[in-house]
C-alpha positions as CSV (number, residue, x, y, z in Angstrom):
1,M,0.1,0.1,0.0
2,A,1.4,3.5,-1.0
3,S,2.2,5.8,1.9
4,N,2.5,8.9,-0.2
5,A,3.0,10.3,-3.9
6,Y,6.7,9.1,-3.8
7,D,5.5,5.5,-4.3
8,F,4.2,6.2,-8.0
9,S,5.8,6.8,-11.3
10,F,4.4,7.5,-14.8
11,E,5.7,6.5,-18.1
12,S,7.0,9.6,-19.9
13,I,5.3,10.7,-23.1
14,D,8.2,9.7,-25.2
15,S,8.3,6.2,-23.6
16,K,12.0,6.7,-23.0
17,T,12.0,7.3,-19.3
18,E,10.0,6.8,-16.2
19,I,8.8,9.9,-14.3
20,N,9.5,8.6,-10.8
21,L,7.7,10.9,-8.3
22,S,10.4,9.9,-5.7
23,S,12.9,11.6,-7.7
24,Y,11.1,15.0,-6.8
25,K,11.6,14.8,-3.1
26,G,12.1,18.3,-1.7
27,K,10.0,19.8,-4.5
28,V,6.3,20.8,-4.8
29,L,4.5,19.1,-7.4
30,L,1.4,20.0,-9.3
31,I,-0.1,16.9,-11.2
32,V,-2.7,17.8,-13.9
33,N,-5.0,15.5,-15.9
34,T,-5.1,17.0,-19.4
35,A,-6.6,16.7,-22.8
36,S,-6.1,18.3,-26.1
37,K,-9.7,18.9,-27.3
38,C,-11.3,19.9,-24.1
39,G,-12.7,23.7,-23.2
40,F,-10.0,23.8,-20.6
41,T,-7.2,23.0,-23.0
42,K,-6.2,26.5,-23.1
43,Q,-5.0,26.2,-19.5
44,Y,-1.8,24.7,-20.9
45,G,-0.7,28.3,-21.5
46,P,-1.1,29.4,-17.9
47,L,0.3,26.1,-16.5
48,E,3.5,26.8,-18.6
49,E,3.5,30.5,-17.1
50,L,3.0,29.0,-13.5
51,Y,5.9,26.6,-14.0
52,Q,8.4,29.3,-15.4
53,K,7.4,31.5,-12.4
54,Y,8.4,28.8,-9.8
55,K,10.5,26.2,-11.4
56,D,13.9,27.6,-10.1
57,R,12.3,27.5,-6.5
58,G,11.6,23.9,-6.6
59,F,8.3,23.4,-8.3
60,E,7.4,20.9,-11.0
61,I,4.3,20.3,-13.2
62,I,3.5,17.0,-14.6
63,A,0.7,16.7,-17.2
64,V,-1.2,13.4,-17.4
65,P,-3.1,13.2,-20.7
66,S,-6.3,11.0,-20.5
67,N,-9.1,10.1,-22.7
68,D,-11.5,9.3,-20.1
69,F,-13.7,12.4,-20.4
70,F,-15.8,12.2,-23.6
71,S,-12.8,11.1,-25.5
72,Q,-11.2,14.6,-25.5
73,E,-7.7,13.2,-25.8
74,P,-7.8,10.9,-28.9
75,G,-4.3,11.4,-30.1
76,S,-1.2,9.2,-29.7
77,N,1.6,10.1,-27.3
78,S,3.5,11.6,-30.0
79,E,0.7,13.8,-31.4
80,I,-0.1,15.0,-27.8
81,K,3.6,15.7,-27.2
82,N,3.6,17.7,-30.5
83,F,0.5,19.5,-29.7
84,C,1.7,20.7,-26.4
85,E,5.1,21.7,-27.4
86,T,4.1,23.5,-30.6
87,K,0.9,25.1,-29.5
88,F,1.7,26.1,-26.0
89,G,5.5,25.7,-25.7
90,I,5.3,23.4,-22.8
91,S,8.5,22.6,-21.1
92,F,7.2,20.8,-18.1
93,L,6.9,17.1,-17.9
94,I,4.2,15.2,-19.8
95,A,3.3,11.6,-19.0
96,A,2.2,9.0,-21.4
97,K,-1.6,9.0,-21.8
98,L,-3.3,6.9,-19.3
99,K,-6.7,6.2,-17.4
100,V,-7.4,8.7,-14.6
101,K,-10.9,7.4,-13.4
102,G,-12.6,4.1,-12.9
103,K,-11.2,0.8,-11.5
104,D,-8.5,0.8,-14.2
105,A,-7.1,4.2,-13.3
106,H,-3.4,4.6,-12.8
107,P,-2.7,3.7,-9.2
108,F,-1.6,7.4,-8.3
109,F,-5.2,8.5,-9.1
110,L,-6.7,5.4,-7.3
111,W,-4.4,6.4,-4.1
112,L,-5.9,9.9,-4.4
113,K,-9.5,8.6,-4.5
114,E,-8.9,6.1,-1.7
115,N,-6.8,8.0,0.8
116,H,-7.8,11.5,0.2
117,E,-11.2,11.3,-1.3
118,V,-10.4,13.4,-4.5
119,K,-10.5,12.4,-8.1
120,P,-10.6,14.1,-11.4
121,G,-14.2,15.0,-12.3
122,W,-13.1,16.3,-15.6
123,N,-10.1,17.5,-17.6
124,F,-7.5,19.8,-16.0
125,N,-7.9,18.9,-12.3
126,K,-5.0,19.9,-10.4
127,F,-3.3,17.9,-7.5
128,L,-0.8,19.6,-5.3
129,I,1.8,17.4,-3.6
130,G,4.2,18.8,-1.0
131,K,8.0,18.4,-0.7
132,D,7.4,15.5,1.4
133,G,5.2,13.5,-0.9
134,E,2.0,14.3,0.8
135,F,-1.2,15.4,-0.8
136,I,-1.9,19.1,-0.1
137,E,-4.9,20.2,-2.2
138,H,-7.1,19.5,-5.2
139,F,-8.1,22.4,-7.4
140,G,-10.9,21.7,-9.9
141,S,-11.0,22.3,-13.7
142,R,-12.5,25.7,-13.7
143,L,-9.9,27.2,-11.5
144,D,-7.3,29.1,-13.6
145,P,-3.7,27.8,-13.0
146,L,-2.6,31.4,-12.2
147,S,-5.2,32.0,-9.6
148,E,-4.4,33.5,-6.3
149,D,-5.5,30.3,-4.6
150,I,-3.0,28.0,-6.3
151,A,-0.3,30.6,-6.2
152,K,-0.8,31.0,-2.4
153,Q,-0.6,27.2,-1.9
154,I,2.5,26.8,-4.0
155,E,4.2,29.7,-2.1
156,N,3.2,28.4,1.2
157,H,4.8,25.0,0.4
158,L,8.0,25.9,-1.5
């Protein structure tokens, strides 16, 4: 049984490496389930701004593409990567596409649901993880990544 977020990893979008959350000990993580054909897809831009603002202070973002909500992420991993990099200039980490809801969800999302009673209700849910690997806060899809609520939580935990 997982004790914190450091017990999980994601395959990277290029399948060349694993994104082991334990390698980010001492950093604040924002893990976001994403999709390329969603009304919230424009949040990639503000997420990149947020990343640029805090990355030098020990902050990382991991986008986790998923096709779980009305098939709004139909592309292959290479198509998703190309879309994120060319349309939004994304420089933060992107995981390979996976399931974030249901019994077949990735273990990280099952852990959030079972241990913290939070889960993605739609694309672009944001999950803040502290320097110690503990879950801090869940932010819904509608909350802009550059909102004061998110910035305040990040700054409080850096």
